[in-house]
Backbone as CSV, one residue per row, in Angstrom:
resi,resn,N_x,N_y,N_z,CA_x,CA_y,CA_z,C_x,C_y,C_z
1,THR,36.275,-58.343,155.013,36.754,-59.344,154.089,37.871,-60.119,154.779
2,THR,37.845,-61.428,154.648,38.875,-62.276,155.249,39.581,-63.066,154.156
3,TRP,40.913,-63.041,154.188,41.716,-63.837,153.271,42.314,-64.996,154.044
4,GLN,42.382,-66.151,153.393,43.058,-67.307,153.972,44.134,-67.757,152.996
5,VAL,45.296,-68.069,153.542,46.418,-68.509,152.718,47.089,-69.706,153.370
6,ARG,47.760,-70.478,152.548,48.584,-71.574,153.060,49.758,-71.751,152.113
7,VAL,50.828,-72.270,152.641,52.055,-72.454,151.879,52.175,-73.918,151.500
8,VAL,52.500,-74.157,150.226,52.765,-75.512,149.742,54.162,-75.487,149.127
9,ASP,55.069,-76.340,149.644,56.425,-76.343,149.103,56.506,-77.226,147.864
10,LEU,57.688,-77.278,147.248,57.865,-78.041,146.013,57.624,-79.535,146.196
11,ALA,57.783,-80.052,147.409,57.549,-81.477,147.679,56.071,-81.762,147.937
12,GLY,55.230,-80.725,147.958,53.804,-80.926,148.195,53.397,-80.837,149.652
13,ASN,54.325,-80.514,150.541,53.984,-80.363,151.958,53.160,-79.087,152.157
14,VAL,52.032,-79.240,152.851,51.111,-78.123,153.048,51.281,-77.565,154.449
15,GLY,51.495,-76.264,154.532,51.618,-75.606,155.823,50.249,-75.271,156.393
16,ALA,50.250,-74.752,157.593,49.004,-74.371,158.258,48.355,-73.189,157.526
17,THR,47.039,-73.136,157.604,46.294,-72.032,157.003,46.342,-70.823,157.924
18,GLY,46.659,-69.694,157.355,46.639,-68.436,158.093,45.558,-67.547,157.515
19,SER,45.016,-66.674,158.321,43.978,-65.774,157.817,44.247,-64.348,158.266
20,GLN,43.723,-63.433,157.500,43.862,-62.007,157.793,42.549,-61.333,157.428
21,SER,42.056,-60.506,158.315,40.829,-59.757,158.047,41.169,-58.302,157.788
22,ALA,40.406,-57.690,156.906,40.610,-56.274,156.602,39.277,-55.649,156.230
23,LEU,39.129,-54.400,156.594,37.957,-53.628,156.210,38.343,-52.786,155.008
24,ILE,37.636,-52.946,153.912,37.911,-52.181,152.707,36.880,-51.065,152.618
25,ASP,37.346,-49.859,152.804,36.480,-48.681,152.765,36.412,-48.188,151.327
26,THR,35.258,-48.289,150.705,35.101,-47.879,149.312,34.350,-46.560,149.168
27,VAL,34.138,-45.860,150.273,33.398,-44.602,150.233,34.380,-43.438,150.348
28,ASN,34.379,-42.577,149.353,35.240,-41.396,149.394,34.700,-40.391,150.395
29,PRO,35.580,-39.734,151.131,35.105,-38.684,152.033,34.588,-37.497,151.221
30,ALA,33.592,-36.851,151.734,33.016,-35.689,151.048,33.788,-34.442,151.453
31,GLN,34.841,-34.143,150.728,35.673,-32.977,151.018,35.543,-31.964,149.888
32,VAL,35.563,-30.718,150.235,35.560,-29.638,149.256,36.812,-28.804,149.491
33,LEU,37.602,-28.614,148.448,38.798,-27.787,148.519,38.509,-26.479,147.801
34,THR,38.721,-25.382,148.488,38.524,-24.062,147.898,39.882,-23.399,147.725
35,ILE,40.242,-23.072,146.478,41.495,-22.373,146.210,41.227,-20.883,146.332
36,ALA,41.957,-20.226,147.220,41.762,-18.796,147.456,42.693,-17.940,146.601
37,SER,43.928,-18.422,146.392,44.869,-17.632,145.599,46.015,-18.499,145.105
38,ILE,46.689,-17.999,144.084,47.902,-18.606,143.549,48.967,-17.523,143.572
39,SER,50.144,-17.845,144.102,51.215,-16.845,144.137,51.745,-16.583,142.734
40,THR,52.176,-15.389,142.491,52.804,-14.974,141.241,51.992,-15.405,140.026
41,ASP,50.724,-15.067,140.016,49.873,-15.370,138.863,50.366,-14.532,137.690
42,THR,50.950,-15.192,136.678,51.552,-14.477,135.553,50.627,-14.380,134.353
43,GLY,49.388,-14.788,134.514,48.435,-14.691,133.409,47.881,-13.286,133.264
44,SER,46.970,-13.119,132.305,46.406,-11.794,132.045,45.389,-11.376,133.096
45,SER,44.848,-12.344,133.844,43.882,-12.041,134.896,44.423,-12.559,136.222
46,ALA,44.252,-11.803,137.283,44.730,-12.222,138.604,43.772,-13.181,139.290
47,THR,42.610,-13.443,138.683,41.609,-14.295,139.334,41.221,-15.526,138.519
48,ASP,41.856,-15.769,137.362,41.460,-16.916,136.536,42.251,-18.183,136.841
49,PHE,43.251,-18.108,137.734,44.086,-19.244,138.136,44.844,-19.864,136.964
50,ILE,45.158,-19.065,135.944,45.967,-19.523,134.817,47.303,-18.801,134.892
51,THR,48.405,-19.568,134.878,49.736,-18.979,135.008,50.760,-19.882,134.334
52,SER,51.906,-19.319,133.988,53.005,-20.119,133.439,54.109,-20.327,134.467
53,ASP,53.918,-19.850,135.677,54.889,-20.010,136.764,54.937,-21.484,137.172
54,THR,56.135,-22.077,137.217,56.277,-23.499,137.570,56.597,-23.715,139.044
55,THR,56.643,-22.650,139.843,56.933,-22.776,141.278,55.835,-22.097,142.087
56,LEU,54.634,-22.583,141.933,53.466,-21.956,142.544,53.301,-22.295,144.010
57,THR,52.650,-21.399,144.716,52.151,-21.664,146.055,50.645,-21.453,146.008
58,LEU,49.895,-22.512,146.318,48.439,-22.418,146.363,48.010,-22.153,147.790
59,THR,47.033,-21.288,147.962,46.454,-21.024,149.269,44.984,-21.388,149.194
60,GLY,44.522,-22.173,150.158,43.129,-22.582,150.134,42.703,-23.168,151.452
61,SER,41.540,-23.774,151.442,41.016,-24.380,152.665,40.151,-25.581,152.331
62,LEU,40.051,-26.502,153.300,39.170,-27.655,153.186,37.838,-27.325,153.824
63,GLY,36.771,-27.913,153.290,35.443,-27.678,153.830,35.245,-28.284,155.206
64,ALA,36.039,-29.305,155.552,35.955,-29.963,156.862,37.323,-30.546,157.183
65,GLY,37.541,-30.887,158.443,38.810,-31.481,158.851,38.995,-32.872,158.271
66,LEU,40.235,-33.299,158.132,40.540,-34.637,157.638,40.342,-35.664,158.739
67,ALA,39.860,-36.833,158.363,39.692,-37.919,159.323,41.052,-38.524,159.648
68,SER,41.183,-39.103,160.814,42.443,-39.750,161.176,42.582,-41.061,160.421
69,GLY,43.826,-41.514,160.258,44.075,-42.786,159.597,44.568,-42.581,158.251
């Protein structure tokens, strides 16, 4: 996608046209996040990921590495 702009002052003087090109990536990366554990799980089950602790540490992994950029 290319944008073109120009400046017009209050007196009507028109400046040179400038342009800028950009690639707009609209495709989300296919990432899967797996949560392995939550620290200090204060719920009734240690595996349901329900807790009232407000200072949690989540441990998990991504299905693939993150892309650069």
